[in-house]
C-alpha positions as CSV (number, residue, x, y, z in Angstrom):
1,M,156.5,22.0,105.8
2,T,156.3,25.1,108.0
3,T,159.2,27.5,108.0
4,D,159.5,31.2,108.5
5,I,158.8,33.1,105.3
6,K,161.8,35.4,105.9
7,S,164.2,32.5,105.5
8,K,162.4,31.3,102.4
9,V,162.7,34.5,100.5
10,Q,166.2,35.5,101.7
11,G,168.1,36.7,98.6
12,L,165.2,36.2,96.2
13,D,164.6,38.8,93.6
14,P,160.9,39.8,93.9
15,N,160.7,40.8,90.3
16,I,159.4,38.6,87.5
17,K,162.1,37.6,85.1
18,P,162.3,35.3,82.0
19,R,163.0,31.7,82.7
20,D,164.7,29.0,80.6
21,I,162.0,26.6,79.5
22,K,164.6,23.8,79.1
23,G,165.6,24.3,82.7
24,L,162.0,24.0,83.9
25,A,161.5,20.9,81.8
26,A,164.8,19.2,82.8
27,Q,163.2,16.9,85.4
28,T,159.7,16.5,83.8
29,S,157.7,17.8,80.9
30,I,157.0,21.6,80.9
31,Y,153.4,20.9,81.8
32,E,154.2,18.7,84.7
33,S,156.8,21.3,85.9
34,I,154.2,24.1,85.8
35,A,151.7,21.9,87.6
36,V,154.2,21.2,90.4
37,I,155.2,24.9,90.7
38,T,151.5,25.9,90.7
39,K,150.6,23.5,93.5
40,R,153.6,24.7,95.6
41,A,152.7,28.3,94.9
42,E,149.2,27.6,96.3
43,Q,150.7,26.0,99.4
44,I,153.1,29.0,99.9
45,S,150.2,31.4,99.5
46,I,148.2,29.7,102.2
47,E,151.3,29.5,104.5
48,M,151.9,33.3,104.0
49,K,148.2,34.1,104.6
50,N,148.1,32.0,107.8
51,E,151.4,33.5,109.1
52,L,150.2,37.0,108.4
53,H,146.9,36.4,110.1
54,S,148.5,34.9,113.2
55,K,150.8,37.9,113.5
56,L,148.0,40.4,113.1
57,D,145.8,38.4,115.6
58,E,148.3,39.3,118.3
59,F,147.0,42.9,117.9
60,A,143.3,42.1,118.1
61,S,141.6,44.3,120.6
62,T,138.1,45.7,121.1
63,S,138.9,49.1,122.6
64,E,140.3,52.3,121.1
65,T,143.3,53.5,123.1
66,I,146.5,55.4,122.5
67,E,148.3,52.0,122.8
68,E,146.2,50.6,120.1
69,I,147.1,53.5,117.8
70,L,150.8,52.6,118.3
71,E,150.0,48.9,117.7
72,N,148.3,49.9,114.5
73,K,151.7,51.2,113.3
74,E,153.2,47.8,114.0
75,Q,150.3,46.2,112.1
76,I,151.0,48.4,109.2
77,E,154.7,47.5,109.2
78,I,153.9,43.8,109.3
79,S,151.4,44.2,106.4
80,K,154.0,46.2,104.4
81,F,156.6,43.5,104.9
82,Y,154.2,40.9,103.5
83,E,153.2,43.2,100.6
84,R,156.9,43.5,99.6
85,L,157.5,39.7,99.6
86,P,158.0,38.0,96.2
87,N,154.9,36.4,94.7
88,P,154.3,32.8,95.8
89,A,154.8,31.7,92.2
90,I,158.3,33.3,92.1
91,I,159.2,31.5,95.4
92,A,157.9,28.2,94.1
93,T,159.7,28.5,90.8
94,E,163.0,29.2,92.7
95,E,162.4,26.2,94.9
96,F,161.7,24.0,91.9
97,L,164.8,25.2,90.0
98,R,167.0,24.7,93.1
99,D,165.7,21.2,93.6
100,H,164.2,22.0,97.0
101,L,160.9,20.4,96.1
102,E,160.0,16.8,96.4
103,F,157.1,15.6,94.2
104,G,155.7,12.4,92.9
105,Y,152.7,11.0,91.1
106,S,149.6,9.7,92.8
107,E,147.9,6.8,91.2
108,R,144.8,7.5,89.3
109,R,141.7,6.1,91.0
110,G,138.9,4.5,89.0
111,H,141.0,4.3,85.9
112,T,142.0,0.8,84.8
113,E,144.0,-0.2,81.8
114,E,143.3,-3.5,80.0
C-alpha cells in the first residue's frame, strides 16, 4: 500500500494525546489492537524511510559545486519536512481508529489442538 505521505498525514495533529482505551478495544482486545497498530507503525516507518531516501538520492553527486550547495538547501528542506511529520505510531493509531486498516489472523503453524 504505497501512497504519498503528505496525503496520509493531512490534518493529523503531530502531538501525542490521550486515547480512549475502549475506543481502541472496540474491534478487538486492547492487546490485539496495539499489536495491529504497532505492525502498521513499523510499515509506515519503512515507507517514510524509503520515500525520504528516494527523494534525497535525486541529489546524490560526487563533486562540490555552487549548484550542489543550492541543492543542499533543498535536501535540508526535504529533511525538515520529514522531521516535522507525526510519529508513525500516531499515524497508525489514527488509521486504526478511522477503520482505514484491514487486518486478520494468520493460522498458527505447528500448533495442533486435540
